[in-house]
ZAMI-544482 format. One record per residue: y, x, z of N, C-alpha, C in turn. Coordinates in steps of 0.02 Angstrom, whole numbers, plus 50000, padded with zeros to 5 digits. Layout:
N
YXZYXZYXZ/...
This chain:
151
401545278655416402055275855372402725275255409/402685272755470403295271855509403615278555527/403195283755538403455290355554403835293255495/403595292155434403935294655374404615291455367/404655284955380405295281555375405775284155428/405515285355488405945288055541406195294955522/405765299255494405975305955473406495305555417/406395301055370406875300255316407545297755343/407525293255391408145290755421408515296255457/408155300255496408465305855532408765310855483/408395312555431408645317355382409255314655345/409225308355324409805305455289410415305055334/410305303655398410865303355445411185310255453/410785315555457411045322355462411435324155399/411165322455340411505323955278412175320455273/412195314155291412825310355289413325313355338/413105315355397413555318455446413845324855418/413435328955386413675335155356414185333655302/414045328755259414515326955206415165324155235/415115320355289415715317555319416155323055350/415845328355375416235333855403416535338055348/416145339655296416395344055244416865340655196/416785334255183417215330655137417275323455160/417655322155213417665315455241417955310155193/418475311955157418785307055112418315305455054/418035310655023417585309554967416965305654987/416685307255044416085303855067416235296555083/416795295255116416985288355133417105284355070/417465287355023417585283854959416935282754921/416475287454927415825286754894415435280954922/415445280154988415105274455020415425267954996/416085267854996416445261854973416285260354900/416275265554858416115264654787415405261854780/414935264254818414255261754815414205254454834/414565252554886414555245454907414885241054855/415435243354826415775239454773415325238854712/415005244354692414535243954635413965239054648/413705239154709413175234454727413425227254720/414035225954742414325219354735414425217354663/414655222054621414755220554550414095219154516/413585223154531412925221854502412645215254526/412775213454589412565206954614412915201254580/413545202254563413945197254528413665195954458/413455201254425413185200654357412425199954357/412145198154413411425197354420411115192854366/411395186954352411085182654301411075186054231/411595189554215411625192954150411145198854147/411095202654201410675208654202409935207054204/409765200754221409065198754224408745199154155/409135198854103408885199054034408595205854017/408835211154051408615217954036408075220054085/407475217754073406925219154118406695226454113/406845229754058406635236654048406955241254100/407585240054115407945244454161407785243054235/407595236954251407435234954320408015236754368/408615235154347409215236554387409205232354451/408895226554447408885222154505408455224854562/408045229754548407625232854600408015237854642/408615239554622409015244354660409305241054722/409255244354777409525241854840410215244754852/410545242254904411225244454920411225251954935/410685254654964410645261854980410655266154918/410365263654864410385267354800411105267954775/411465262554779412165262554756412595267054801/412485266754866412875270954912412715278354899/412075279854888411875286854873412215289154809/412225284854758412565286654695413305287854706/413625283454746414335284154759414495290454797/414105291954848414215298054888414105304254845/413575304154805413435309754760414005310654711/414245305254681414795305654633415435308354664/415565306354725416185308454758416155315754783/415555318454793415495325254820415285330454770/415085328554710414825333454662415355338454641/415975336154632416505340754610416635346154664/416665343954726416775348754781416195353654785/415585351154775415005355554778415025360754722/415195358654662415215363254605415765368454612/416305366754646416865371354655416865374754723/416305374754758416285377254827416435384654832/416285388654781416395395854785416995398054743/417365393354716417925394954673418525397254715/418825402754695419415405354729420035402654694/420535400854733421155398154706421455403054656/421685400454599421965404654546422565408754569/422975405954614423565409654637423355415854678/422815415254716422565420954754422295426254707/421905424154657421625428854609422185432554571/422685428754549423245431854512423635436754556/423725434954620424095439354665423705445954675/423045445354685422645451454694422635455654630/422615452454572422635456154508423305459654500/423855456354520424515459454515424565465554560/424285465054621424285470854666423895476654635/423305475154607422905480454575423275483554516/423615479354477423995481854419424565486454442/424935484254493425485488354518425225494854547/424655494554579424355500654608424145505454553/423835502754500423605507054446424195510154408/424755506554406425355509254374425765513554422/425505514554483425815518554536426515516054554/426615509454551427245506554573427245505454648/426645505054677426575504354750426055509354773/426105511154837425615515854865424975512154884/424465516054899423825513054920423925509254985/424325512055030424465508755094424795501955083/425305501755038425645495355024425165490354993/424745492654947424255488254915423775485354967/423545489555012423085487355065423415482055109/424045483355128424415478655171424525471955134/424685472355070424785466155031424135462155027/423575465455016422925462055014422765458955081/422895462655135422765460055202423185453855215/423815453955194424255448255204424005442155166/423785443155104423515437655065422885434755098/422435439155119421815436955152421975433255216/422435435755255422635432455318422915425555304/423345424955253423635418455236423105413555213/422625415855173422095411455150421665409055208/421485413655252421075411855310421455406955355/422095408055365422505403655406422525396655375/422605396355309422625389955275421955386255282/421405389855277420745386755284420665384055355/420875387955405420825385755475421245379555486/421845379455458422285373655466421995367555430/421715368655370421415363155333420815360255370/420415364555401419825362155437419995359055504/420535361455535420725358955601421485358255604/421755352455584422485351555583422815352555651/422435352455705422725353655771422995360755778/422725365355736422925372355739423495373955691/423895368955672424425370155624424965374755651/424955376255715425445380855745425275388155733/424675389555705424465396455694424895399555639/425175405255653425575408855604425215415155583/425205416655517424895422955497425285428855523/424925434055540425245440055566425645443555512/426265445055526426695448355478426875455355501/426585457455556426735464055583426435469355537/426855474155517426625479555474426795486255506/426305490355511426425497055536426115501855488/426465507155473426225512055426425795517155464/425225519055436424795523955469425165530555478/424985534155531425335540355547425245545655493/424675545655457424595550755406424965549255342/425265543255338425645541355279426395542155289/426605543955350427315544555363427625549955320/428215548355295428555553355253428915558255299/428885564555280429205569655321429825572155285/430335573155323430955575755293430915583355290/431155586055236431065593155234431565596355195/
């Protein structure tokens, strides 16, 4: 029995650490929300005693914290694979201009690379603010087989 509790404690600690790294503000607010909800339910304890069907009084502070952390992180979890609309629109515009032959394949490729580089740089800066000095590469060189020849 004691080993199961130890395993659950280790697992829950790992999960909370992961959540704190991936969404520190949401997880912290979730913990705070859980503690506040526990206090509110404790305040209304005499009134809630009338509803024996729900057995709300059997809930411990950990239940409320788990609910708060879950509530604060569910939106981020559901949107984890969503691409920013501005990036999607920019890529669609490049494809449209390429299909209308307003830009060359080389220009389209360079524009896509620049967008991808900027997105990756933003993600790196968001994950590690110490790297805010990183600048996306703006160097552009045209391939030798694409050079225009005068004739």
